[in-house]
N, C-alpha and C positions, 0 to 999 in steps of 0.2 A: 759380819757378826751373825751368829745363829739366832733366828727368830722363832719363838715358840708361840703358837696360837694361844690367846688368852681372852678373858672377858675384860671389858673396860672397867674403869672405876670412877667414882664420884669423889673428887677432892674438895672438901668444904673448908673454906677459910673464913673464920668468924672472929669478931673483935667488937669491943664497945665502940660507939660512935667516936671518930677521931683517932682510933687505934692504928690506922694504917692498912686495913685489910684490902681496900680498893687499890691502893698504890702497889702493895705486894702482889696482888692478883694480876694487875697489868704487867708488872715486871716479870712475873713467872710466865705468863702467856708469851711475852716477847722472847724469852729464853727457851721456851719449849714449843716449837712449831706444831707438834702433834697434839698439843693440849688445846681443847676447845673451851671457850668461855660460855657458860650458860647465860642466856639473856632472859632476865626476869620480866614478868608482866607487872605493871604498876598502875595505880590510879592517880599518882601525883603528876603534876605538870612538868614538862621538860624544862631543864635548866639550860643556861646558855651553851650552845654548841652540841647539845645532846640530840641524837638522831633516833627516830623510831625504827625498831628492828635491829639496831646496832648497839645502843647503850641500854635501852629498855624497849619493851613493847608497851606503849602508852595506850591505856584503855580507860573507858568510863567505868564507874562503879557497877553500872548495870551489866556491862560487857564482862567485867571481872566475875560478878556473881553468876553469870551464865556459864563461864568456864568451870567454876567450882561445882555447880549443879550437874554439869555434864561430865564430871570426872576428868577434866582436861588438865588439871594441875596436880603435880606430885606433892606439893606442899604450898601452904599459903599462911599469911599472918597479917595482922593489922598493927602498924607501927607509926606512932606519932600522927594518928588520924588518917593514915593512908593504907592501902592494901598492896601487898606484894605477893608474888607467887612464881612457881617454876613450871613451865609447860612440860607436860608428860611425854609426848610423842618423840621429840628430838633427843631427849635423854635416853629413853629406852632403846631407840634405834642405835645410838652411839655405843652404848654398853654392849649390845648384842654383836656389833661389828668390831669390838675390841678397841674402841676409841675412848680416851679419857676426857672427862669434863670437869672443869673447876667452877666452883660456886662461891660467889661473894654474898653470903646471906648471914642472918643472925642465928643465935642459939636455938630459937624456936624452929626456924627452917631446918637446921641441922637435925633436930630431934624428929621432926616429921619426915624428913627425907630418909633418915635411918630406918624409921618404921616402914616407909613405903618400899625401900630397896634394901632389905637386910643383907649384909655381906658385901654390898657394893660401895659403902660410904666410908671414907677415911676423913676424920675431922681434925683440923688444926685450929687451936684458939690462939689469937695474938694478944699478948698482954703489953700494956705500956710499962716503961721502966718505973714510973711513979704517976699518981693521979694529977700532980701539979703539971706534969708534961702533957697529959691528956687535956687538961683544961686550957693550957696555952695553945694547943693545936686547934681547939674549938674556937678560941678567941681570934686566931689568925684567919679563920674563915670569914669571908665577907657576908654581912647580912644577919649574923646572929646577935641578938640583943642579950642583955643580962638575964632576963627571964628565960630565954631559950637556952642559954648556956647552963643555967642552974637546972633546968629540966633535963637537959642531956647528961649532965654530970650525975644526977640522981639515977637516971636510966643506966648510965655506965656502971655504976656500983652494982646495980641489980644484975646486969649482964655478966660482969666479971665473976659473980658468984657461981656461974654455970660452967666454969673451966673444967671441973672434974668429969664432965660428960664427954670430953673430947679425948681422942687417942693421943694427941700430941699438943704440947704447949710451947710457944716461942715468944720470948721477950723481945719486943721491937725497940731495943736501945741502939742498934746499929742496923740501918736499913739493908745494906748489902749482905750482911751476915744473916739477917732474918730471911731474906729471899733465898740465900743458899741453904738455910736450914729447911725451909719448906720444899725446896727442890729435892733435898735428900730424902725427905718423907715420901715425896711422889715416886722417886726412883725405887725406893725400897718396897713401896706398896705394889708397884708393877710386878715385882718378883715374888710376891706372896704365893705360897704353894696352892692354896685353894683357888686363887684367880687363874692359875695356869694348869689346873688339874687335867683337863681334857687334852690340851696340847702336849703336856708332859708325858701322858700315857703313850701318845702316838710317837713322840720323840724317843722315849726310852725303848719302845718296842723295836725301833730301827737301829739301836746301838750295836747289835751283834750282826747286822746285815753286812754283806761284803761291799766295799766301796765300788 
């Protein structure tokens, strides 16, 4: 298959809490070996089985603030009393090398990332089929009490209001179909003319050359 040099892209998958973005992101990475998962920095404590540097970079608030002050993060936000952010260096290196990176972040992160890397971000917002389904997913999570569920549902309604800011919207009423839809977005984005411009110029210039 002909390979044309191109710039990498940032695929952002966002959804309200319980909307399935993490599951879709993991499934996408499993099906797309060339796709790298951006590992966020967070000040929250690790959950069972989570590993530093693999699931998150776990840092203190003081360490996080130092990264912000040193321009070491592309985007950051405070969510439910904790801080989250995207390390700058690995993402910029991947894009320059033509590698794609997927992000499991919220609408605020998407907005800030698009501002920091204009032209490099493709956003997909995941919607639940109904709010009652979203609430049930939250109830199925261990450890969330009624107050926490109510808080997350209120937050979910706020997050859903930001769907118009995204390039694509997928309703997660069938998990495999939702993953397939996001993969289709990724494949189409890789072929976008602006992303391939330099490589296309070189390729087209060789079309008339003798074999």
